[in-house]
N, C-alpha and C positions, 0 to 999 in steps of 0.2 A: 885636424884629427884630434880628438880629446886624449889626454894624457892617460884616462883611465883605460883606453883601449889598448894602448902599449903595454900597459902593466899586466892586463889580462893576456895578451898575446904571450908576453914574456913568461907569465907564470904557466901557461899552458904547454908552451914549447920547452921551457926549462932553459933556454938560453937567450940572450938578447937578440933581437932582430933588428934588421936595418929599418929605417923609417920606409924605404921604399917597399920592402918585403911586407911591413906592417900594413901599409896603405894598400898594397896589392891583395893582401888577405882580407882587409877591411871591405874592399870592392868585391871580392869574391863572396864573402858572406853576405854582403848587402845584396848582390845579384841573386844569391840563393834565396834569401829572405824575400827579395821582390818577386822572383819566380813563385816562390810558395805562395805569397800574397795573392798574386795574379791567378795562380792555380787555385787556390781556395775561393777567390773571388768567382772564378769561373764554375767551380763546383758548386758554391752557394748560388749562383745564378741558375745552374741547371736545377739544383734542388727546387729553388722558388718556381721555376717553370713547371717542374714535375709536379709540385705541390698545387700549383694553380691548375694544372691540367687535370689532376686528380679531383680538385675541388669542383671543376666544371663537369667532370664525368659524374661524380657524385650528385651534383645538382640536376644533371640530366637524368640519371637512373632514378633519383628521387621522384622527378616529375612523372617518368614512365612508370614506376611502381604505383604512383597515385592514380594514373590514368587506367592502369591495368586493374587495380583494386575497384576503381569506379565501374569499369566495364564487367568485372566479375560480380559486382553488386546488382548491377542492372540485369545480368543474366540470371542471378539468383532470383530476382524479384519476377522476371519474365517466367521462369521455370515455374515458380509458386503460383503465379496467375494461371498459366496453362494448367498445372495441375488441378487448380481449382475448377477451372474450365472443363477439364476432362471429368472430374468428379461430377459435376453438374450435369453435364451431358450424360454420363453413365446413369446417373438417377432418373434423368428424363426418359432415357433409352428403357430402362427397367420398367418405369411406370407406364410407358406407351406399350410395352410387350404386356404387361398385366391387363391393359385395358384392351388390347386386341384379343387376348385369351378369353377375358370375360365375354366379349362381343361374340367371339366365335361359339362358346358354350352356350350364349343365349340364343344365337341363331340355330344352333344344332338342337337346343331344347325346344325352340319354337317349331323347328322342322319335325322333330319327333313328336311334339304335341299335335301338330297339323296332322301328321300321318296317323297317329292315334286317334284323333278325331274323325279323320277320314274312314278309318277301319270301323269306329263305333257307329259312324253314320251308315255306312254299308250295311253293318249288322242289324242296326235298327230298321233300315230301309227292307231288307230281307224279312225280318220279323213282322213288320207292317204287311208286306206282300202274302206272307203265309197267313196272317190273320185275316186279311182282307178275302183270301181264297176260301178260308174257313167260314167266313161270314157270308160269302157268296153261296157257299154250299148250305148254310143253315137259313139264309133268309127265306127261301121259297117254303121251307117247312114252317118258319115263324109267321109268314104271311098267311098260309093255310091254317094255322093254330089260331091266329088272331081272327081271322075270317070265321072260323067254327064259333069262336067265343062270342064274337058279335051276333052271330045267329042264334047262338043260346040265350044270350041277354036280351034279345028282341022277342023272343017267343015267350 
């Protein structure tokens, strides 16, 4: 045991200690220091383990975050593609609806034109029939007049 230790013990206690008491105190303090060292070593080991676990969790969470960001980006791109597809489909639907309307208007116009033409034809046929009956009524007079004129010119 070093001489300095005895001196320190003597100064702290204020009275001389026996060598046995000094050794006993030295062993006691050494035991306390050893216990503290083991305790701090144990604490340091636990802290290292906790730090390592935290680092692994951070690494795992970072990987998951990258995956989630990647999936989110894929979803955004898919949503944008679907939005464009929907927009194109809506434009095509509108174009087709307008084409259908134009064709219906044309068919209705053709139908009304056909009906108007049929009415005009019926009116003209009626007029022709009236004129034919008038002509049939005038023809005998015309033939008689023509015959008289021929007789007059022959004479």
